[in-house]
C-alpha angles and dihedrals in degrees: 000000000000092000091051090051092049092050091049090049092048090050090051091051093050091049091047090054091053092047091048091052091052092049092050093045092053092043090056095055107133093228091075092058102031101041106019095041097231103167110260091224135111089267094047093049091046091051091053090051089050091051094049092042089054090054093051095043089051088054090049097051091119092048103063095167092055092042090052092047089051092049090049090049091050092053093045088054092048089052092047091047092053091048090051088053089056103262109155129220092262096056098034095080093055093047093046090051090053091048091048092051091048092047096050092042091055092046089056094045093051092044090055094049104101100177142018094273095051091045091049089053091051091048092048091051097043107030101029093032093217096305105164121255098022097115094106093048090047091051092048090050091048091053089049091051093051091048090047089052089057092046091050090052088063098049133075110244090175086066089054093252121129122183112188091176123230123344117249 
């Protein structure tokens, strides 16, 4: 029984790593930065990962083991990224707590957004951080997210394949 559980867990971790790679790859698409004016900063990049992770986690609602493995993989990568940027052991806990609070806050905000306008407001607040004159970009990004949600509903994330649809 224990061996079966370990194999299942290892399979979940492997799948989570593949899903994470797909999330990061899509989040780094130049269109987000060049055309939609998402800040090309650590925070901007992190917010795009949060947004795409939310899409995938929403798709995995009926697969809690995989969703948890993906969440764990995301946080491991956040920790590793901070360490690569030079964060030491003393400051890493504080920074990870801030990232965790931001992550879960965004997950809740996006979950509550029931239509394109509410999602655009959440995106404007979280990704653009209230920078003036970003309403159109936020709305375009919200439309992309809703289309991506539909595209993800048609793919098989358990096979390690994510289809976010076309870029905005």
